N, C-alpha and C positions, 0 to 999 in steps of 0.2 A: 720175532723169535725171543723166547725167554731162556736165559742161561743161568744154571746154578754153578757157582764158583766156590771152591773150598777156600774160606777166608784164612786158613792157617798156612797153606802153601801156594795159593793162587791157581790151583789146577781147575780147569773147566770140567765139571762133572756130568751134567745133563743138559740137554736142549729140548725145548718144547715149542711146537708151532702154535701160534695164536689162532683162535677161531675167527673166521670171517663172519660178516653180519648174518649170512644165511645159516651158517652152522650154529651161531648163537641163538637165532630164533628157533631152530630145531631143538636145541637143548632145553629152552624154556618151555616149548610145547610138550616135550617129553616129561618135564617136571609137572606141568599141569595135568597131563593124562595120568601120571603116577599118583598124584594127589587125590584125584577122584576115586581111585581104587583104595589107596592107602588109608584114607580117612574112614573107610567103612570097616577096617580091621579092628579086632578087639584088643583091649589092653593086654590080655593074655598072649595073643599072637605077637604083638610088638615086643613085649617083655622077653619072650623066648628068643627072638632075633637079637635084641639088644644085649642079652647075656652072652649069646654066641659071639657077638662083636667083641665083648670084653675078653672072652677066651682067646679069640684070634690075637688080640693085642698081647696078652700075657704069654702066649705060646711063641710069639715072634718078637718079644720085647727087645732083645739085643740087636736083632736085624733092623727094627724100626728106629731104635735109638742111634744106630750108626748113621742112618740117613739124616737125622737131626744134626748130629755132630759134624758130619761132612758138610752139610749145607750152610749151617750158620755158626758153627764153632763152639757149641755148648759142650762142656766137659762130659764125657761119656757116662759117668756115674749119674750125673744130674739128668742126662737124657733118658736113661733107663727109668729113673724116678718119674719123669714126665709121662712116659708110656704107662707106667703102673697107675698113675693118677687118672689117666684117661679110662683105664679099665674100671677104676673105682666109680667114676661118674656114670658109666654105663650100668653098673650094678645098682647104683643108688636110684636112678630113674626107672629101671626095670622093676624095682621093688616099690617105689613110692609114687610113681606118676598117677596111677589110678586114684589113689587117695587125694593127691594134690588137686585133681581136676573133678572130683565128685561134685554133684549138684549141691549148691549152698542154699539150704532152706531158710526162708525169711517169712516170719509170721505176719500176715496182713489180714484184711477182711475177706480175702479170697479163700476158696476152698483149698487151693494150692498156690503158692508163689515161691519161686526160687530162681537162682541164677545158674544157668547152664553154661559150661565152658566148651566151646567148639573151635576147631582149628580154622585158620584163615586161608592157608594155601601155601604156595612156594614162598620161601623167605630167603632173601639174599644176605649172605654173610661175608663181610669184608674183613679179612683177618691179617694180623701182623706176623713177622718172622721170628719174634723172640721166644715164643712158646708155640712152635708150628703145629704140634699135634694138640696140646691141651686147649689152646684158645678155640680150636675148631670143635673138639669134642664137647666142651662145656656149652657150646651152642647146639651141636647136633643131637646129643643125647636127649635133652628135654624136648626139643622140637619134634624129633621123629616119634618119641613116645606120645606126644600130644596129638599127633596126626598130621602135622605139617610136613613139608618136604624141604630139602635144603639145596641151595645153589651157592657154591663157594667161589669167591674171588680172593685168592690168597696172594701174599706178597710174592713179587716176581723172583726173588732169590731162594724160595723154598717150594718150588713147583714139584719136586719129587715127593716131598712130604704131602703136598695136596693130592697128587695123583694116587699115592699109597692109601690115603684115608678113604677115597672113593672105593678103592679096591677092597679095603677092609669091610666096608658095609656090604658090598656085593658079595664077597666071600662068605659073609655071615648069613646071607640069604635074603636081604632086603630087596624089595621090588626094584627092578631097573628104573632109574629115574628118581628114586627116593632121595638120593644124595649124589650130586654131580659137581665135579671140579670144572670150573670155567677158566680156560687159559685165554685171558682177554687183556686188552690194554686198559689203562685208566680212563681213556676217552670213551670206551664202550660201557663203562659203569652206568652212565646216564641213560643209555639205551635200555639196560636191564631194568633199572629203577622205573623207567617210564613205561615198560611193558605192562599191559593190564593184568596179565596172569600173576605177576609178582606183587605180593600183598604187603610186604614189610621189609625193612632193612635193619641189620645189626652191624655195628662196626666197632672194632677195637683198633685204635691207632692214635695218630696225633690230633691235637685240637684243631688245626687248620683244615685237615682232611675231613674230620668229623663235621665241622661247620659246613663244608661244601656239600657233603652227602646229605646232611640234614636239610639243607636248602632245596636240593633237588627233590628229595622225598616229600618235603613240605609242599612244593609246587604241585605234586601229584596227590596230595592228601594221603600219604602213607606213613604208617607208624614207624618210628625209629627207636632203637636203643643204642646209646653211645657210651663206650668205655674208653676214655681218652687218657691224657697224660696225668702224671702225678708227681708230687714233690714232697713225699711223706717225711715228717719229722720223727726222729727217735729222741724222746724226751727223758733224760736220765736224772732223777732226783737223788739227793744225798743219801736217802735211806734205801736205795735200790740194792738188791743182792749183786754184789760186784762181779763175781766170777760168772754167774749165769747170765747176767746182762751183757757182759763182754761177748760171750759166745753168740747170743741172740743177735746183737748189733752187727757183728761180723757177717753172720749168715744173711741178715736182712739187707746189707749193702752189697756184699760181694758174690752171692750166689748168682748163677747165670752171667758171671762177669759184669754184674751191675746192670744188666740190660733188662729191666723190668719196670713197669709203670708203678708197681707197688713197693719197689725197693725203698729202704730207708735212705734218703738222700741228704738230709740235714740232721746232723748230730748236735742236740742241744744238751749241755751238761751243766748241772748246778755247781756253783763255785766250790762248795765244800768238798765235793768228791772229785773235782776236775783234775787235779794233778795226778792222783792215783789212777783214775779211770783212763786218762789220755795216755799215760805211760804204758799201762797194761794193753790198751787197745793197739797202740803202735807196735808193741812187741809181738803181739799175736798176728797182726796183719802182715808183718815182715816175714813170718814163717809160712804164709800161704804158698803152696806150690803152684807155680806157673809153668806152662809148657804145652806139649802136644795135647789137644783136647781128646784124642783117642787113648791117651794114657790114663788108666784108672786112678792114678795118684794125683792127677792134675785137678786143682780146685778153681784156678783162674785161667781161662782160656784166652781167646782172642775176641775182638769185636767182630760183628757179622760182616761189616764192610769198612774199607779204609776211610771213606768219607765220614763215617760216624766217629771214628777215632780222631780224625782231624778236627771235627767240630767240638769234641770234648776237650781237646788240647787248647783250642781257642778260648773256651769258657774258662779253663784253668788259668791260662796266661793273663786274660783280662782281669781275673780275680787277684792274681799275684801283683799285677800292676797297681791295683787298688789297695794293697796292703796285706793280702793273705800270705801266710808263710807255709812253705812246703816242709813238712816234718817227716815225710816218707814218700818215696817214688817220684813221680813227676815226669817220667820219660816215656816217649812213644817210639815204637819201631814198626812201621806199617800198620797192620791191624792190631798189634799187641800194644796195650797200654798198661804200664805198671800199676798195681794197686797203690793209690795215692791218697794221702791225708793232708788236708790244709787246715791250718790253725788261724785264729784271729779273723774268722769270717764274719762279715757284717751284712745287714739286711740288703744293702744296695749292690752287692757283688753278684755276678752271674751264677756262681755256684750256690748261692742262696736263693735267688729270684727264679732262675730258670730250671727246667728239668735237665738233669745231667744223666745221660744214658750210658753209663759205663762205670768202671771201678775207681771213681773219684768221690771223696767224701769231705765235706767241709764241717768244721767244728766251731760252734759258738757257745760261749759260756754265759750263764744267767745266774741271777741271785735269788729271785722270788718266783712263786707260782704265777703271779700275774704277768711277770716279764716273760716267763716260759710260754704261757698260752698266747700272749701277744705275738711273740716270735713265730710260734707254730702256725697261728692263724694268718700271719702276714704272707699270704700266698694266693695267687689266682686259682690255684688248684685245690681240690678238696676230696681226695680219694681215700686217704687213711692216715692214722697216726698211731704210734706206739708210745705208751707211758710206762715208765719203770719206777715203781715205788712199792713200799711195804705198808703204806698208810691207807687203810680202807676208807677213812673219811675223805682223804684227798681224792681218791679215785671217784667217789660219788660226787664231790664238788666239781671235778674237772670234766667229767664226761659230757655234761650238757653244754660246756663252754667250747668244746672242740667242734669247729665247723668242718666236718668231715663226713664221708660216707661210712666210715668204719673207725671204731676206737678199739685197739687191742691193748690190753694191760698185761705187762710182763711177757709179751710175746710179739713176734714180728707180724705184720699185716700179711695175710695170705688168703687165697680163695679156697673154699671148702664147699662141696656139693650141698651140704646141709644148711648152709647160711647164705643169705642174699649178698651179692657182690656188686658194687657200683659206687659212683661218686656224685658230688655236687659241684657247683661252680663250673669252671672250665674243664673239670675232669669228667663231665658228661651227665647223663641222666638215664633213668631206667635201671633195672636190676637183672643180673644173671644168677643162675643157680637157685636152689631150694624151691619151695612152693611159689615164691615171688617171681623167680625167673621163668618157670614153665608157663606162667599165666600171662606173660608179657605179650605174646603173639597169639592170643586167643580172642574169640568173640565172646564177651561176657553177655550172654543172651538172657534178658529178663523174661521170665515166664509167669503169667498171671492167669489162673484158671478159676472161673466162677460157674457155679451150677446154673 
């Protein structure tokens, strides 16, 4: 039995019965049957349905946002923004999928030679709780438009979100079986991956879970895309625009109560600007409103589960023991963790080395460009980095030196349907979104025609 619990007040919200093995096989068979029909539909037919799904999202945005907030504690205004972003990705792929997947003509000695993109079949998506709608829609929209069908294994604490997403696609008119929510245990995931009908797996989650899923998929010779943890640096140089940079860094660290793989988790500040920047940063963070996630004025809510808050507290306390100084916050009460800033953070501390999934930020001061990039790259992760500077030459010098999947200049790292999203090192491989993402789970079929 899966249970959703409100992390703000501890109330049990919803219960879901797990599928047994025979019910699971039936769902997979239904997905395969739907795929055989769905892959023959035109881009125009798919686009019409995808746009309808986007309208369903927008017409019910507050209702769906409340489900997110109740299940995992995201402040309601941010939950509404998440639903709106899902509608955007539906519209984006409804408009661009056909062009992204058009035949790629390649001149050879043949009369005709080209690459044709064809769907693979049912794809398993293993998704996390922190963006319970967005993570799923950024998988579902491109794959359904490509002619694949989706099987969702969502995090156990957001099962109502998972159920609702299936209902949205069905309400929009998609074929029964095109997108199905699987209420299954972690042990059953291997069964799904091993089923011959399932052709690929995408996972957003922790590095250990990603490694396990990739090993199982590799055994069965099946394609995977992994979007795993991150430990993004926010690198602020002396010539950064102070006020704007302060606003962006606060948003980068504390939106979604810091529970994001692409959140800025390490703040690196150049020594010349450090006193002013740290003073301004502390004062602004101190004014962030914490409270009931259903209150529209709340910016910092609660963590999704108490065990997550306890782990974050341990990382903070170990870092303090090693010399970090708390200049704001530092207290936990159940699932609530105060917005917290640590100063004098060094490379060997947990808040520098490890991914911190919550509203805690460590600050490290540097002197030179070389020192800044050395600190930023000193991580097993490689999802993204934000550089804040007014020097165009510096930007061009530093972009090639950043060992990351994404470099954002004077902006926080974020996912955008128009741009590829993904990391390197233990942050994973493969890409989601844009033309790059929609092609991940396609058969790139080489065609060579000679008279």
